[in-house]
C-alpha positions as CSV (number, residue, x, y, z in Angstrom):
1,M,0.0,0.0,0.0
2,T,1.3,3.6,-0.8
3,A,0.0,7.0,-0.1
4,E,0.8,10.4,-1.3
5,L,-0.2,13.3,0.8
6,E,0.2,17.1,0.2
7,V,-0.7,19.2,3.2
8,A,-0.9,23.0,3.6
9,S,-2.3,25.1,6.4
10,F,-4.7,28.0,6.5
11,K,-5.6,30.3,9.4
12,P,-9.0,31.8,8.8
13,D,-8.4,34.8,11.1
14,L,-5.1,35.8,9.3
15,T,-6.2,38.2,6.6
16,M,-4.3,41.0,4.8
17,S,-6.2,43.5,6.9
18,T,-4.4,42.1,10.1
19,W,-0.9,42.3,8.5
20,Q,1.6,45.0,9.5
21,P,2.3,47.6,6.8
22,L,5.2,46.4,4.6
23,S,7.0,49.8,5.3
24,I,7.6,48.8,8.9
25,V,8.3,45.1,8.4
26,D,12.0,43.9,8.6
27,P,13.4,43.3,5.1
28,L,11.6,40.3,3.6
29,S,15.0,38.6,2.9
30,G,15.8,38.8,6.6
31,A,19.0,40.6,5.8
32,D,19.4,44.2,6.8
33,A,21.0,46.2,3.9
34,S,23.1,48.2,6.4
35,V,25.3,45.1,7.1
36,W,26.5,44.6,3.6
37,S,27.9,46.6,0.7
38,A,28.7,46.3,-3.0
39,V,31.2,48.6,-4.6
40,L,31.9,48.6,-8.4
41,Q,35.5,49.6,-9.2
42,I,37.3,50.4,-12.5
43,S,40.9,50.4,-13.6
44,T,42.0,51.8,-17.0
45,A,45.0,51.6,-19.3
46,M,46.1,53.6,-22.3
47,Q,47.2,50.5,-24.2
48,A,45.1,47.8,-25.8
49,S,44.5,44.9,-23.5
50,G,46.7,42.6,-25.6
51,D,49.6,44.9,-25.5
52,N,50.7,44.4,-21.8
53,P,48.8,47.4,-20.5
54,V,49.9,49.5,-17.6
55,W,46.8,49.5,-15.4
56,S,45.8,52.5,-13.2
57,E,45.0,52.0,-9.5
58,W,41.5,50.7,-8.8
59,Q,39.0,53.4,-8.1
60,N,35.2,53.5,-7.4
61,L,33.3,53.7,-10.6
62,V,31.2,56.9,-11.0
63,V,29.1,57.7,-14.0
64,G,31.2,60.0,-16.2
65,D,33.8,60.1,-19.0
66,Y,36.9,57.9,-18.9
67,T,39.7,58.2,-21.4
68,A,41.4,54.8,-22.0
69,R,42.0,52.0,-24.5
70,S,41.3,49.2,-22.0
71,Y,39.0,48.9,-19.0
72,R,38.7,46.3,-16.3
73,F,36.1,46.1,-13.6
74,R,35.7,44.4,-10.2
75,L,32.8,44.2,-7.7
76,L,33.8,44.3,-4.1
77,L,31.2,42.5,-1.8
78,A,31.5,42.9,1.9
79,T,29.4,42.0,5.0
80,S,29.8,42.8,8.7
81,D,27.4,40.0,9.6
82,T,28.7,36.5,8.9
83,S,25.1,35.2,8.6
84,V,24.5,37.5,5.7
85,T,25.8,36.7,2.2
86,P,25.3,39.3,-0.5
87,Y,24.9,37.8,-4.0
88,V,24.9,39.2,-7.5
89,S,22.0,38.4,-9.8
90,F,22.9,40.8,-12.6
91,L,25.7,43.2,-13.5
92,R,26.3,45.2,-16.7
93,V,28.7,48.0,-17.4
94,E,28.1,49.8,-20.7
95,V,30.8,51.6,-22.4
96,D,29.9,54.0,-25.3
97,L,32.4,55.7,-27.4
98,P,31.1,59.1,-28.6
99,D,31.1,59.7,-32.3
100,R,33.7,62.1,-33.7
101,S,33.5,64.2,-36.8
102,D,36.3,66.2,-38.5
103,G,36.3,68.0,-41.8
104,R,37.4,71.0,-43.8
105,A,36.0,73.1,-46.6
106,N,37.5,74.4,-49.8
107,V,40.8,72.4,-49.5
108,P,43.0,72.9,-52.6
109,C,44.0,69.7,-54.4
110,P,46.8,70.1,-57.0
111,A,46.8,67.8,-60.0
112,V,49.3,65.4,-58.4
113,G,47.0,65.0,-55.4
114,T,47.5,65.8,-51.7
115,R,47.6,64.2,-48.2
116,V,44.9,65.1,-45.6
117,T,46.0,64.5,-42.0
118,Y,43.6,64.3,-39.1
119,E,44.6,66.3,-36.0
120,P,44.5,64.3,-33.8
121,A,44.3,60.9,-35.4
122,F,41.1,58.8,-35.0
123,Q,41.3,55.6,-33.0
124,A,40.4,53.6,-36.2
125,P,40.0,54.6,-39.9
126,P,36.9,56.8,-40.2
127,A,34.3,56.9,-43.0
128,V,35.2,59.7,-45.4
129,T,32.9,61.7,-47.6
130,I,34.3,64.0,-50.3
131,T,32.4,66.8,-52.2
132,L,34.1,68.5,-55.1
133,Q,34.0,72.3,-55.6
134,G,33.7,73.4,-59.2
135,A,33.6,69.8,-60.6
136,A,33.7,69.2,-64.3
137,E,31.9,66.4,-66.1
138,G,34.1,63.3,-65.9
139,D,35.9,64.3,-62.6
140,L,36.5,61.3,-60.4
141,V,37.8,61.3,-56.8
142,V,40.5,58.8,-56.0
143,L,41.1,58.1,-52.3
144,S,44.0,56.0,-51.2
145,N,46.0,55.2,-48.1
146,E,43.0,55.7,-45.8
147,T,44.2,55.2,-42.2
148,A,43.3,56.5,-38.8
149,E,45.8,59.3,-39.4
150,G,44.5,60.6,-42.8
151,F,44.1,59.9,-46.5
152,D,45.5,60.7,-49.9
153,I,43.3,62.2,-52.5
154,Q,43.6,63.0,-56.2
155,I,41.0,64.3,-58.6
156,V,41.3,62.8,-62.1
157,N,39.5,63.4,-65.4
158,A,40.0,61.1,-68.3
159,G,42.8,59.4,-66.3
160,I,44.8,62.7,-65.8
161,G,45.1,64.6,-62.5
162,V,43.3,67.9,-62.4
163,P,43.5,70.7,-59.8
164,R,40.3,71.2,-57.9
165,A,39.1,72.2,-54.4
166,F,37.1,69.8,-52.2
167,N,35.3,69.5,-48.9
168,W,35.8,66.5,-46.7
169,I,34.0,65.0,-43.6
170,A,35.4,62.1,-41.6
171,Q,33.1,60.3,-39.2
172,G,34.6,57.9,-36.7
173,F,35.4,57.6,-33.0
174,G,38.1,58.2,-30.5
175,H,41.4,60.0,-30.9
176,V,45.0,59.1,-30.4
177,E,46.7,61.0,-27.6
178,G,50.1,62.5,-28.4
């Protein structure tokens, strides 16, 4: 013979109207938040993480702007009550590099072409847009050697370099510190 029994209890006189307000009840987890802490810290480096970076000292993370090539984070958990254990159910740090634009108007370009240099250089090669001034039918823009530092440009018509002026806009992110 076997039996399966599921038992629960019920107190008819215990209704929500007899409960204490939640605002005066001890924390429902039983752990007082004043006995534990969690501190998120950051350390930065000016080198890429694969280049043996020289890390800064750890500091408490505050919302703001940080200039670095590499970041590392740590979360310090502490408790003054050995019966309380803080735990982490979710942690996310979001890093957003602001966009950067650079550009010039009416830049002269001799028939042999010219080099445009970004000051300061971008962190990675940006997207470049060129607009010709006084273009003639058949003019073509030839961009070459596009890097984070700049680009070469020549305007050609029927395969021959021609002098023109141009506007350029570079859209990317970051900059290289001198």
